[in-house]
C-alpha positions as CSV (number, residue, x, y, z in Angstrom):
1,M,4.7,5.1,18.5
2,S,2.5,2.6,16.8
3,A,4.0,-0.2,14.7
4,S,2.5,-3.1,12.7
5,L,4.1,-6.2,11.3
6,S,3.6,-6.6,7.6
7,L,6.3,-9.0,6.3
8,I,8.4,-11.9,7.7
9,V,11.2,-13.4,5.6
10,L,12.7,-16.6,6.8
11,R,16.1,-17.8,5.3
12,C,15.8,-21.5,5.4
13,S,18.7,-24.0,5.5
14,D,16.4,-26.6,3.7
15,L,13.9,-24.6,1.7
16,G,11.9,-27.7,0.7
17,A,11.5,-28.9,4.2
18,S,10.5,-25.5,5.5
19,L,7.9,-25.2,2.6
20,R,6.4,-28.6,3.5
21,F,6.3,-27.7,7.2
22,Y,4.4,-24.5,6.7
23,E,2.1,-26.0,4.2
24,R,1.1,-28.6,6.8
25,L,0.2,-25.7,9.0
26,G,-2.4,-24.6,6.4
27,L,-0.5,-21.9,4.5
28,S,-0.8,-21.8,0.7
29,F,2.5,-20.7,-1.0
30,A,3.2,-19.3,-4.5
31,E,6.6,-19.6,-6.1
32,E,8.2,-16.3,-6.9
33,K,11.5,-15.0,-8.4
34,H,12.6,-11.3,-8.6
35,G,15.1,-10.6,-11.3
36,E,18.4,-12.4,-10.6
37,G,17.3,-13.3,-7.1
38,P,16.7,-16.8,-5.9
39,V,13.5,-18.7,-6.2
40,H,11.4,-18.3,-3.1
41,Y,7.9,-18.9,-1.8
42,S,5.3,-16.5,-0.3
43,A,2.1,-17.0,1.5
44,R,-0.4,-14.7,3.2
45,A,-1.1,-15.3,6.9
46,G,-3.8,-12.8,7.8
47,H,-2.4,-9.3,7.2
48,V,1.2,-10.6,7.3
49,L,3.1,-11.9,4.3
50,L,5.5,-14.8,5.0
51,E,8.3,-15.4,2.5
52,L,10.7,-18.4,2.6
53,Y,14.1,-17.9,1.0
54,P,17.1,-20.2,0.7
55,A,19.6,-19.3,3.5
56,G,22.6,-18.5,1.2
57,R,25.4,-16.6,2.9
58,R,23.5,-13.6,4.3
59,A,23.7,-12.8,8.0
60,G,20.7,-13.5,10.2
61,T,17.9,-16.0,9.5
62,V,14.9,-13.6,9.9
63,R,13.9,-10.4,8.1
64,L,10.9,-8.4,9.4
65,Q,9.1,-5.4,7.9
66,L,7.6,-3.0,10.3
67,S,5.3,-0.1,9.3
68,L,5.5,2.9,11.6
69,L,3.6,6.1,11.9
70,S,6.8,8.0,12.5
71,A,10.5,7.3,11.9
72,Q,11.7,8.2,15.4
73,C,13.4,4.8,15.8
74,L,15.9,5.9,13.1
75,T,17.4,8.3,15.6
76,L,18.4,5.4,17.9
77,E,22.0,4.5,18.2
78,E,21.4,1.1,16.7
79,A,20.0,2.8,13.6
80,K,22.7,5.4,13.1
81,S,23.8,3.8,9.7
82,P,20.7,2.4,8.1
83,S,20.9,1.0,4.6
84,S,18.3,1.9,2.0
85,S,15.8,-0.6,0.6
86,S,13.0,-0.4,-2.0
87,A,10.6,0.8,0.6
88,G,12.4,2.3,3.6
89,F,15.4,1.7,5.8
90,V,17.0,-1.6,6.8
91,L,18.3,-2.0,10.4
92,E,20.0,-4.9,12.1
93,D,19.2,-6.2,15.6
94,P,22.0,-7.5,17.9
95,D,21.7,-10.9,16.2
96,R,22.1,-9.3,12.8
97,N,18.5,-10.1,11.9
98,Q,17.3,-7.4,9.5
99,I,14.3,-5.1,10.1
100,E,13.0,-3.1,7.2
101,V,11.3,0.1,8.5
102,C,8.6,1.6,6.4
103,R,6.3,4.6,6.9
104,T,2.7,3.6,7.5
105,T,0.2,4.8,4.9
106,R,-3.0,5.7,6.8
107,N,-5.8,3.3,5.8
108,E,-8.4,1.1,7.3
109,R,-7.2,-2.3,6.2
110,E,-9.6,-4.3,8.4
111,L,-12.6,-2.3,7.2
112,A,-11.4,-2.6,3.6
113,V,-11.2,-6.4,3.9
114,S,-14.5,-6.9,5.7
115,P,-16.6,-3.7,5.7
116,S,-18.9,-3.6,8.7
117,V,-20.0,0.0,8.4
118,S,-23.2,0.7,6.5
119,A,-23.0,3.4,3.9
120,A,-26.6,4.4,4.8
121,S,-25.7,6.7,7.7
122,D,-26.4,10.1,9.1
123,H,-23.8,11.5,6.6
124,P,-25.2,11.0,3.1
125,F,-22.7,11.3,0.2
126,E,-22.4,10.6,-3.5
127,L,-19.5,8.5,-4.8
128,W,-18.0,8.6,-8.3
129,L,-15.6,5.8,-9.1
130,E,-13.3,6.0,-12.1
131,F,-13.2,2.3,-12.8
132,E,-17.0,2.2,-13.3
133,H,-16.6,4.6,-16.3
134,W,-13.7,2.8,-18.1
135,I,-14.7,1.4,-21.5
136,S,-12.0,-1.1,-20.9
137,P,-9.4,-1.2,-18.1
138,P,-6.1,0.4,-18.8
139,D,-3.5,-2.0,-20.1
140,E,-1.1,-1.2,-17.3
141,D,-3.4,-2.3,-14.5
142,P,-6.3,-4.3,-15.8
143,A,-7.3,-5.8,-12.5
144,D,-5.1,-4.8,-9.6
145,G,-6.5,-1.4,-9.1
146,F,-5.3,2.2,-9.6
147,F,-8.1,4.7,-9.8
148,N,-9.6,8.0,-8.8
149,M,-12.6,8.4,-6.5
150,L,-14.7,11.5,-6.1
151,I,-16.8,12.0,-2.9
152,G,-19.6,14.6,-3.0
153,L,-21.3,15.9,0.1
154,P,-24.9,17.5,0.3
155,D,-23.4,21.0,0.8
156,G,-21.6,20.8,-2.5
157,T,-18.2,20.0,-1.1
158,K,-16.2,17.5,-3.1
159,Y,-13.2,15.4,-2.2
160,A,-10.9,13.7,-4.8
161,V,-9.0,10.6,-3.6
162,N,-6.3,8.6,-5.4
163,V,-6.9,4.9,-4.5
164,W,-4.8,1.8,-4.9
165,T,-5.6,-1.8,-4.1
166,Y,-3.3,-3.9,-2.0
167,D,-2.5,-6.0,-5.1
168,M,-1.4,-2.8,-6.8
169,L,0.9,-2.0,-3.9
170,A,2.4,-5.6,-4.0
171,S,3.0,-5.3,-7.8
172,A,4.6,-1.9,-7.3
173,R,6.9,-3.2,-4.7
174,R,8.0,-6.1,-6.9
175,E,8.7,-3.8,-9.8
176,A,10.8,-1.5,-7.7
177,A,12.7,-4.4,-6.2
178,Q,13.4,-5.8,-9.7
179,Q,14.8,-2.4,-10.9
180,G,16.6,-1.7,-7.6
181,E,14.7,1.5,-7.2
182,S,13.0,3.3,-4.3
183,L,9.2,2.7,-4.3
184,F,8.6,6.2,-3.1
185,G,10.7,7.6,-5.9
186,R,9.2,5.5,-8.6
187,Y,5.7,7.1,-8.5
188,L,4.7,10.7,-9.2
189,E,2.4,10.8,-6.3
190,A,1.7,8.5,-3.4
191,P,-1.9,7.1,-3.2
192,D,-4.2,8.6,-0.6
193,L,-6.0,5.3,0.3
194,F,-5.4,1.6,0.0
195,V,-8.4,-0.9,-0.2
196,E,-8.7,-4.6,-0.7
197,R,-10.4,-4.6,-4.0
198,M,-12.3,-2.4,-6.6
199,D,-15.8,-2.8,-5.3
200,R,-18.5,-0.1,-4.8
201,S,-20.1,-1.5,-1.7
202,L,-16.7,-1.9,0.0
203,L,-15.7,1.7,-1.0
204,E,-19.0,3.1,0.2
205,A,-18.4,1.5,3.6
206,V,-14.9,2.9,3.8
207,V,-16.1,6.4,2.8
208,A,-19.0,6.3,5.2
209,D,-16.6,5.5,8.1
210,M,-14.2,8.2,7.1
211,I,-17.0,10.8,7.0
212,A,-18.4,9.7,10.3
213,S,-15.0,9.8,12.0
214,G,-14.0,13.1,10.4
215,R,-11.1,11.6,8.4
216,L,-11.7,13.4,5.1
217,R,-8.5,15.5,4.6
218,D,-8.6,19.1,3.6
219,S,-5.8,18.3,1.0
220,W,-8.4,16.1,-0.8
221,R,-10.9,18.9,-1.2
222,V,-11.7,20.0,-4.8
223,A,-11.8,23.8,-5.2
224,S,-15.2,25.2,-6.0
225,E,-15.7,27.2,-9.2
226,S,-15.3,30.5,-7.4
227,E,-12.2,29.4,-5.6
228,A,-10.8,28.1,-8.9
229,T,-11.4,31.5,-10.5
230,N,-9.6,33.3,-7.7
231,N,-6.7,30.8,-7.8
232,A,-6.6,29.6,-11.4
233,T,-3.1,28.4,-11.2
234,Q,-3.8,25.9,-8.4
235,P,-4.5,22.3,-9.7
236,T,-7.3,20.3,-8.4
237,R,-6.8,16.8,-6.9
238,M,-8.6,15.1,-9.8
239,Q,-6.1,14.9,-12.6
240,P,-6.4,13.2,-16.0
241,R,-5.2,9.6,-15.7
242,A,-2.3,10.3,-18.1
243,A,-0.9,12.9,-15.6
244,R,-0.7,10.2,-12.9
245,Q,1.3,7.7,-14.9
246,R,4.1,5.9,-13.2
247,A,7.6,7.5,-13.5
248,R,9.8,5.1,-15.3
249,G,13.5,5.3,-16.1
């Protein structure tokens, strides 16, 4: 089972002192406040988000977020009564430090941050990006990224992919936490791919790597006209943007 660490929350007895300490280590913090929760500070350390909270009265001083490819750990005796969170399940270790367990969304984060694969490869393709055709960005997500991508191969096969940026994911998590909702229940459909930013060269590199390594999923394939005629009731992956709006209470 593969796991990756994505979030560390420290509950600090002296929040100001902890903030100054980590700033001296080179981290740059932003002040945040979610709903009625306390003021806290967050900083990005590589691919891990570090959050500093006042200690308050909660048990444990550390909270971790682990992204797993499977939820097998939830069958362990220690996890027999997990509590729910906005993103997954919350367990407690023997010292009552909390561990939030989330399902990993398959993506190539390192490639998306610093693409190293040239799109000019032995596997040519055409790429249609929804955000390049907006007259103006939608009001709900002008910059953080929520768009469709269509991949066309030389044999006529097409794949439609719903893409979010990591900023979009962070925004969605904050909104869900503020409303006390489940992130996975808040959206009509989970995205297929996460990337660092809305950028053609980056997306071309990501797609080239997916094609070369055979990671284009059959579920993304758009039915041909003949297939659509034979199965007219089956929707294609590419839906009008309005059909993909967020589910709100």
